[in-house]
N, C-alpha and C positions, 0 to 999 in steps of 0.2 A: 504494500500500500504506500509506504513512504517513498519507494523508488518512483512510482507513478507520479506522486505529488511533486517530488523534487524535479523530475524530468519536465513536468508540465510547467512548473514555476520558472525554470530556466528558459524554456521556449517562450513563455509569456513575457518575461523580462525583455528578451530580444525583440519580440513583436511590438511591445509597447514603446520601447526605445525608438524603433524604426518609425513609429507613428509620430514621434516628437514629443511624447509626454515627458514632463519633468520628473526627476528622480523621486520627489515626494509623492507625486501622483502615482507613479509606478509602484512604489512601496504600498500605498493604500490599496491599489488594485490587486496586488499580489496577496496582501493580507486577506482581503475579502475572498479572493479566488481560493486560497488555501483553506479558509474556513468552510467554504461551500463544498470543496472537494472532500475534505475530511468528513463533513456531515453526511454527504451522500455515500461515501465509501463505507462509513459505519452503518448506515441504513442498509446497504447492500449486504454487508457482513452479517448483520442481525437477521436479515431475511434468510440467508443461507444456513444459519444455525438452527432455525426452527425445524421441528420434526417433519412437518409437512410443508414444503415450500409453496408460498403463494406466488404462482407464476405471473399473475397480472401485476402484482406489486413489484416483482423482480423485473419485469419488462419496463415498468415505469421508472424504476431506479436506474436501469441501464440506459434508458432514454435520457434521463436527467444528466447522467454522467457524460453521455455522448455530447450533449449540448454544452456542458461546462468545458469539456476538453476542446471542442471545436472553438469556442469563444476565446479560449486561452492560447489557441494556435497549435495544440497538440493533435494534429490531424490524424496521425497514425493510430494513436490510442483511441481517438474518437471513432475512427473507422472500425477498430477492433470491437468497441462496444456495440456499434451498429450491426456488425456481422454476427455477434453473439445473439442479437435480437432477431435477425432476419433469416439466418441460415439454419434451417431445420427447426426443431422444437427446442425451446429454451430448456425445458425439463431434461432434455438429453445432453445439455451442455453445462450442467451445474458444476461438474468437476473443473471444467475450463475456467468458469467464472470464479470459483474458489481460489484457483491458482493466481489469478489477477489480484484478488483482494489480499492475498498473503504476501505478494512480492513487495 
């Protein structure tokens, strides 16, 4: 989880710098982005820990993560979240999702 967050924050810093944001603005955006990513990753982890996984909520969480990652410029991770939602049944990909949350 921390690897994904760190990678995304690094990408976002470069993206926001290229847009011409001031360092103070970038720091605020990154703090907000980190908080949002941590919250949604914890939500996803909690969903995966339940005895019977709620597939609809799992899909919603993956969708929210995809949006956060795209907004922060981490297109590769955003695409991965999108693929987990769209390729095959999410219920069959739970082990893959768990690996992402644990890294």
